[in-house]
Structure formats: structure tokens, C-alpha cells
C-alpha positions in Angstrom: -31.2 86.9 37.6 -34.6 87.5 36.8 -37.2 85.5 34.9 -40.1 87.6 32.9 -43.1 85.9 31.6 -41.9 83.4 28.6 -38.7 85.1 28.3 -35.2 84.7 30.3 -32.9 87.3 31.3 -31.3 87.9 28.0 -34.6 88.7 25.8 -34.5 85.0 24.6 -37.5 83.3 24.0 -37.9 80.1 26.4 -38.9 77.9 23.1 -35.2 79.1 21.6 -33.4 78.7 24.8 -34.8 75.3 25.2 -34.3 74.4 21.7 -30.7 75.2 21.4 -30.1 73.4 24.7 -31.8 70.3 23.3 -29.5 70.9 20.2 -26.4 71.5 21.6 -26.8 68.7 24.2 -27.6 66.4 20.9 -25.0 67.6 19.2 -22.8 67.0 22.1 -23.7 63.3 22.5 -23.0 62.6 18.9 -19.2 64.2 19.5 -19.1 62.3 22.4 -19.7 59.6 21.2 -17.8 59.8 17.9 -14.8 60.7 19.9 -14.8 57.7 22.0 -14.9 55.3 18.9 -12.3 57.3 17.5 -9.9 56.7 20.6 -10.8 53.0 20.7 -9.4 52.5 17.5 -6.9 54.6 17.6 -5.8 52.4 20.6 -6.4 49.2 18.7 -4.2 50.4 15.5 -1.1 51.9 18.1 -1.7 48.1 19.9 -1.8 46.8 17.2 1.8 48.4 15.5 3.6 47.8 18.9 2.9 44.2 19.1 4.1 44.1 15.5 7.3 45.9 16.2 7.5 43.5 19.3 7.0 40.8 17.0 9.7 41.8 14.2 12.1 42.4 17.2 11.6 39.0 18.6 12.5 37.4 15.2 15.4 39.5 15.3 14.6 40.9 12.5 14.4 44.8 14.0 16.1 46.3 16.0 13.7 48.2 18.2 15.2 51.2 20.6 12.6 51.1 22.9 13.6 54.1 25.2 14.4 56.1 22.1 10.7 55.7 21.0 9.7 55.9 24.5 11.2 59.3 24.8 9.9 60.4 21.4 6.4 59.4 22.2 6.4 61.4 25.6 7.6 64.8 23.9 5.2 64.4 21.3 2.3 64.0 23.7 3.2 66.9 25.9 3.4 68.8 22.5 -0.3 67.7 21.5 -1.2 68.5 25.0 0.5 72.2 25.3 -1.2 72.5 21.6 -4.9 71.9 22.9 -4.6 73.9 25.8 -3.5 76.8 23.8 -5.9 76.5 21.3 -8.7 75.9 24.3 -6.9 78.9 25.1 -7.5 81.0 21.8 -10.7 80.0 21.6 -12.0 81.0 25.0 -10.6 84.3 24.3 -11.9 84.7 21.0 -15.8 84.2 22.4 -14.6 86.6 25.4 -14.4 89.3 22.6 -16.9 89.2 20.7 -19.8 90.3 22.4 -22.5 89.5 20.1 -22.0 85.9 20.5 -22.9 86.5 24.3 -25.5 88.9 23.2 -27.5 86.7 21.4 -27.8 84.5 24.1 -28.1 81.3 21.5 -24.5 80.0 21.9 -24.4 79.8 25.8 -27.4 77.8 25.8 -25.9 75.5 22.9 -22.8 75.4 25.5 -25.3 74.6 28.3 -26.5 71.9 26.8 -23.1 70.4 24.5 -21.5 69.9 27.6 -23.7 67.5 29.1 -24.1 66.1 25.6 -20.8 65.4 25.3 -20.3 63.7 28.9 -23.0 61.7 28.1 -22.1 60.8 24.3 -18.7 59.6 25.6 -19.8 57.5 28.6 -22.2 55.6 25.6 -19.7 55.7 23.1 
């Protein structure tokens, strides 16, 4: 890993590299903030739904099969997790096969900034 005057090892000017990292950080921060806000809203909606079911069950208006609901929820979460891991694996293999993305250096620079930005946004959200 050698640095030439004003250029990174991939012939990417330092200004473009820093701009890409900064842009990646910004997009990551916005994405992390939005993801956390959506998760909070979803948690409130699901919590209100379950509380509503419990109230209706308590009043005797409905009969909730909690064990069946728990099993269905567990199965759905396992399927979602499997699908997310499969999607991440496919995305990573797509990036690995496209050498033009890696050769440009801009995507790598943006990715370097995106991950810390995502973590920062998630913490602040």
C-alpha cells in the first residue's frame, strides 16, 4: 500500500476519495437514523396490536391461540433472517464479480464511510 503525491494506490485523487468517504458517511448516517426510527414505529405498532389482542382476549370477545402465534412469529422471523443473509451473500458476490466497481475506488471509498455513518446514525436515531 503505497501513497504517491496526491493520489491513493488506485490512482484515485485524494479529494475524490475524501468526498466519497464523506458522502458515504452522510448516506450511512441518514440510513441508520431512518432504520432506527422505522424500527421504533414498528415496535410500537406491533406492541399496540398485541396489547389489543390481549384486551380482546381478556374481555372474552376472541380466543387467541398464543402458542400458535408464537410459533408462526418464530418461523416468520427465521425466514426473514435467512432471506436477509441470502440477499447479503448475493450482493457481496455481485460486487466481487464486477471488477469495474472495485477498480474505480469510488465505491470502496463510499463503503468505507458508509459503515461508520450507518452506526452513527443508528446510535443517534
